[in-house]
C-alpha positions as CSV (number, residue, x, y, z in Angstrom):
1,M,2.2,-27.6,31.5
2,S,4.7,-29.6,30.1
3,D,5.7,-29.4,26.0
4,D,4.5,-33.0,26.0
5,A,1.3,-32.0,27.7
6,L,-1.6,-33.2,25.1
7,D,-5.6,-32.3,25.3
8,A,-7.7,-34.6,23.2
9,V,-12.0,-34.6,22.2
10,S,-12.5,-38.0,21.0
11,S,-16.0,-39.4,20.0
12,A,-18.0,-41.7,17.8
13,T,-18.2,-40.8,14.3
14,L,-20.2,-37.5,13.3
15,Q,-22.4,-38.2,10.7
16,D,-22.3,-36.3,7.4
17,G,-22.8,-32.3,7.6
18,H,-20.8,-28.8,9.3
19,H,-19.6,-29.3,12.7
20,S,-17.9,-26.8,15.1
21,F,-15.6,-27.0,17.8
22,V,-13.8,-24.5,20.2
23,W,-11.1,-24.6,22.7
24,D,-11.4,-21.5,24.8
25,L,-7.2,-22.1,25.6
26,T,-7.6,-23.7,29.2
27,D,-7.0,-26.7,29.6
28,S,-8.7,-29.7,31.1
29,K,-9.6,-28.1,34.6
30,G,-10.6,-24.8,33.1
31,K,-7.3,-23.0,33.7
32,A,-5.6,-20.4,31.4
33,L,-3.2,-21.6,29.6
34,P,0.2,-20.0,29.6
35,Q,1.2,-18.2,26.6
36,G,2.5,-19.8,23.5
37,Q,2.5,-21.9,20.4
38,Y,-0.6,-24.6,20.3
39,T,-1.4,-27.1,17.0
40,V,-4.8,-27.5,16.8
41,K,-5.4,-31.2,15.1
42,V,-8.8,-32.5,13.6
43,E,-8.2,-36.3,12.6
44,G,-10.5,-38.8,10.4
45,T,-9.8,-41.9,10.5
46,L,-10.9,-44.7,8.1
47,Y,-11.0,-48.4,9.8
48,W,-8.3,-47.4,12.1
49,G,-6.3,-47.2,8.6
50,S,-5.8,-44.8,5.9
51,N,-6.7,-41.2,7.4
52,V,-5.9,-37.3,7.6
53,V,-5.5,-34.9,9.6
54,Y,-5.2,-31.2,9.0
55,S,-3.5,-29.2,11.9
56,G,-3.2,-25.2,12.2
57,T,-0.7,-23.7,14.9
58,V,-1.6,-19.8,17.4
59,D,0.3,-18.2,19.2
60,T,-1.4,-17.4,21.8
61,G,1.0,-14.1,22.6
62,K,1.3,-12.9,19.3
63,A,-2.5,-14.3,17.4
64,Q,-4.6,-11.3,16.0
65,N,-8.4,-12.1,15.4
66,G,-8.3,-13.5,11.7
67,A,-7.9,-17.6,10.1
68,I,-5.3,-19.3,11.7
69,T,-3.0,-21.4,8.0
70,V,-4.5,-24.8,8.4
71,Q,-1.8,-27.4,6.3
72,K,-3.5,-31.0,5.6
73,K,-1.8,-34.7,5.5
74,R,-3.0,-37.7,4.0
75,S,-1.9,-41.3,5.4
76,E,-2.4,-42.9,2.2
77,P,-2.3,-39.7,-0.5
78,N,-2.8,-41.9,-3.7
79,N,-5.1,-43.3,-2.2
80,T,-8.3,-41.5,-2.8
81,R,-10.9,-43.9,-1.7
82,N,-12.7,-41.7,1.1
83,A,-10.3,-38.9,0.3
84,D,-13.6,-36.5,1.0
85,M,-13.6,-37.9,4.7
86,I,-13.1,-34.8,6.1
87,Q,-13.0,-31.7,3.9
88,H,-13.6,-27.4,3.8
89,V,-11.6,-27.1,7.7
90,K,-11.0,-23.7,9.3
91,M,-9.3,-22.1,12.1
92,T,-9.5,-19.1,13.5
93,V,-9.1,-17.0,15.9
94,R,-11.8,-15.4,18.2
95,R,-10.3,-13.0,21.1
96,H,-12.8,-11.6,22.9
């Protein structure tokens, strides 16, 4: 898989509330990915314009169980309308 490879999950707008997503470090065919650095992103977009993206990077060769540092970036930082469309994003590595 090249460095440009991308896997994404997209859906209609979720209802308010708590949501969890799990990625098992496999590709779209269920094959285990090689060790390396992968970026995980959670994005919310309002009317195909203003958006917020939370991202974190996991290094599968070094990662231990625990929290991943999450960064937040808004496309319109000065626009406070719907600034809370996604909140309290946490990313965690759990090895079995």
